[in-house]
C-alpha positions in Angstrom: 104.1 28.8 47.7 102.3 30.8 50.0 104.2 33.0 51.9 102.1 32.3 55.1 100.9 29.4 56.8 97.7 28.7 58.8 96.8 26.5 61.4 93.3 25.8 62.8 91.6 25.0 66.2 88.3 24.1 65.9 86.8 24.6 69.7 83.6 22.4 69.3 83.1 18.9 67.9 81.0 20.4 65.2 83.3 22.3 63.8 85.7 19.9 64.4 83.9 17.2 62.2 83.5 20.1 59.6 86.6 20.3 58.8 87.9 16.7 58.8 85.2 16.6 56.0 86.8 19.1 53.9 90.0 18.2 54.4 88.4 14.5 52.6 86.7 16.7 50.2 90.1 18.0 49.3 91.6 14.7 49.1 88.8 13.6 46.5 89.4 16.6 44.5 93.4 16.2 44.3 92.7 12.2 43.9 90.5 12.6 40.8 92.8 15.4 38.8 94.6 12.4 37.8 93.4 9.1 36.0 95.6 6.7 37.3 95.1 3.2 39.1 96.1 5.4 42.4 94.8 8.2 41.9 90.6 6.4 42.2 92.5 4.3 45.1 93.1 7.4 47.0 89.3 8.6 45.5 87.6 6.0 46.7 89.2 6.0 50.2 88.5 9.3 51.4 85.1 8.7 49.6 85.0 5.7 52.1 86.7 7.9 55.2 83.8 10.0 54.7 81.0 7.6 55.6 82.5 6.8 58.5 82.7 10.0 59.8 79.1 9.8 58.8 78.2 6.9 60.5 80.0 8.7 64.4 77.1 11.2 64.4 73.8 12.6 63.3 75.9 14.9 60.7 72.9 16.3 58.6 71.0 17.1 62.1 74.6 19.0 62.6 74.4 20.7 59.7 70.6 21.9 59.7 71.2 23.6 63.2 74.3 25.4 62.0 73.2 26.7 59.0 69.9 27.7 61.2 72.6 29.1 63.6 74.3 31.3 61.1 70.7 32.4 59.6 69.9 33.7 63.1 72.7 35.4 63.7 73.1 37.0 60.0 69.7 38.1 60.1 70.0 40.4 63.4 72.6 42.3 60.7 69.4 42.8 58.9 69.5 47.0 60.4 72.7 47.1 61.4 74.4 50.4 59.9 76.9 50.0 57.3 75.5 46.7 56.4 74.9 46.0 52.1 71.3 44.9 52.3 71.1 43.3 48.9 74.6 41.3 49.4 73.2 40.3 53.2 69.9 39.1 51.3 71.6 37.1 48.3 73.8 35.6 51.8 70.8 34.5 53.9 68.7 32.8 50.4 72.0 30.7 49.7 71.6 29.6 53.6 68.3 28.9 52.8 68.6 26.5 50.0 71.4 24.6 51.4 68.6 24.0 54.3 65.7 23.1 52.1 68.9 21.0 50.3 69.4 19.2 53.1 65.4 18.7 54.2 64.9 17.2 50.6 67.5 14.6 51.3 64.9 12.0 52.9 67.8 9.1 52.8 71.1 9.0 54.9 73.9 10.7 53.7 76.3 8.3 51.2 73.0 5.5 51.9 74.0 4.7 48.3 77.5 3.7 49.3 76.6 1.8 52.2 74.1 -0.4 49.8 76.7 -0.8 46.8 77.9 -4.6 47.5 81.3 -3.5 45.3 82.2 -0.9 47.9 80.9 -2.7 51.0 83.8 -5.4 50.4 86.4 -2.5 49.6 85.6 -0.8 53.0 85.3 -4.2 55.4 88.8 -4.5 53.9 90.0 -1.1 54.3 90.7 -1.5 58.0 93.3 -4.2 57.3 97.0 -2.6 56.5 97.2 -3.5 52.3 94.3 -5.1 52.9 92.7 -3.8 49.4 95.5 -5.4 47.0 94.7 -7.4 43.9 94.9 -11.0 45.8 91.9 -9.8 48.3 89.9 -8.0 46.1 89.9 -9.5 43.2 86.5 -7.7 41.7 88.9 -3.8 42.7 91.4 -5.1 40.7 89.3 -5.7 37.7 87.4 -2.3 37.5 91.3 -1.0 38.5 92.2 -2.5 35.2 89.2 -3.3 32.9 87.7 -0.2 32.9 88.9 3.2 31.2 90.3 5.7 33.1 87.3 8.3 31.9 84.5 5.5 32.9 86.1 5.4 36.4 86.1 9.0 36.9 82.5 9.3 36.0 81.9 6.7 38.6 83.7 8.0 41.4 82.1 11.7 40.2 78.8 9.9 40.6 79.8 8.2 44.0 80.8 11.8 45.2 77.9 12.9 44.5 75.8 11.6 47.1 77.5 14.3 49.3 76.6 17.6 47.1 74.1 18.6 49.6 76.7 18.3 52.2 79.5 19.7 51.2 77.9 23.1 50.3 76.3 22.9 53.2 80.0 23.0 55.5 81.8 24.9 52.8 79.5 27.9 53.1 79.6 27.5 57.3 83.4 27.1 57.1 83.2 30.5 54.4 81.5 32.8 56.8 83.0 31.1 60.3 86.5 32.2 59.0 85.5 35.5 57.1 83.9 36.8 60.4 86.8 38.5 61.2 90.5 39.2 60.2 94.0 38.5 61.5 95.1 40.9 64.1 99.1 41.0 65.0 100.1 39.5 68.3 103.2 38.2 70.3 103.8 35.3 72.0 106.1 35.8 74.8 108.9 33.4 75.1 106.9 31.5 72.5 103.8 31.1 75.1 100.5 32.9 74.6 97.5 32.6 76.0 94.1 34.5 75.8 90.7 34.3 77.3 87.4 33.7 75.3 84.2 36.0 76.1 81.9 33.5 76.5 78.6 35.8 75.1 80.2 35.3 72.3 80.1 32.0 69.8 83.7 31.4 69.1 84.1 28.9 66.6 87.9 28.7 65.4 91.0 29.5 66.6 93.7 30.5 63.1 97.3 31.2 63.7 99.2 32.8 61.1 102.9 32.6 60.7 105.1 33.0 58.2 106.9 30.3 56.1 110.0 30.6 56.1 110.4 30.2 59.4 111.6 27.0 61.8 108.4 26.6 64.3 105.0 25.9 64.0 102.3 26.3 66.7 99.9 23.9 68.8 97.0 25.4 69.5 94.6 23.9 72.7 91.3 25.9 73.6 88.3 25.5 74.3 84.9 27.1 75.3 86.9 29.7 78.0 90.3 30.3 76.6 93.0 29.0 74.3 97.1 28.6 74.6 99.4 28.7 71.8 102.4 27.5 72.4 105.2 27.6 69.5 107.5 24.5 68.6 110.9 24.0 67.0 110.6 21.7 64.2 113.3 18.7 64.3 112.1 16.4 62.2 114.3 13.9 64.6 113.6 14.6 67.7 110.6 15.8 69.8 109.2 19.2 69.4 110.4 22.0 72.4 109.0 25.3 73.1 110.9 28.2 71.6 112.5 30.3 73.8 112.1 33.8 72.2 109.4 36.2 71.5 107.7 35.1 68.4 105.2 37.2 66.3 102.2 35.7 64.6 98.8 36.6 63.2 95.6 36.0 64.9 92.3 35.5 64.3 89.2 34.1 66.6 86.3 33.4 64.3 82.8 33.9 66.2 79.8 34.0 63.8 
């Protein structure tokens, strides 16, 4: 277990969506590390959740805009002193490849999954608590019981591959944003911290880091102009209360 816990707060809807999809991709990866019926149920559940995220926004266009934004910002560093030109060129090449892969994908993200009648039936029932149990979806139950684990895994990976270009673009975007600045040590007087943001800087993400052994956690809220961090005492049996003591923590205001 890490000796640090990192909390992240997106500062715009685009990064909020990227973080949610990153979380769902991790869920799929974790589910596919096993081969039981429940592992494959969890993998499908996460993939179908992704489809719901894609339907709420034009994610392909958002990704392309983000990659173009990152490319423009990085290109401006080409003649800056101290910049590794070879590393920068390789990074810009990777971004161009990501952009090309999104351009090449002519159909909607996950369109093949939407058109699959088997998955459509599962998705229709997923919004009902317990709605995907065996008597509701006998075809699903048959697939889970009749098909061997290796074949189920291969099928899940095939469905997941429809998201490859999107996943690569999201992972690279978030890696660049997170890596744009390191953590610096700050102190929250009386458990409260507030800071204004320079609106001329493209801040995307606030990251707060605390030791894993403490008994409090941060609640972060923010927007374009400022953000606040409140440190709350953890109590599983009642509503958290703000701590009233100085709190040392790591802070990273990511702008790329």
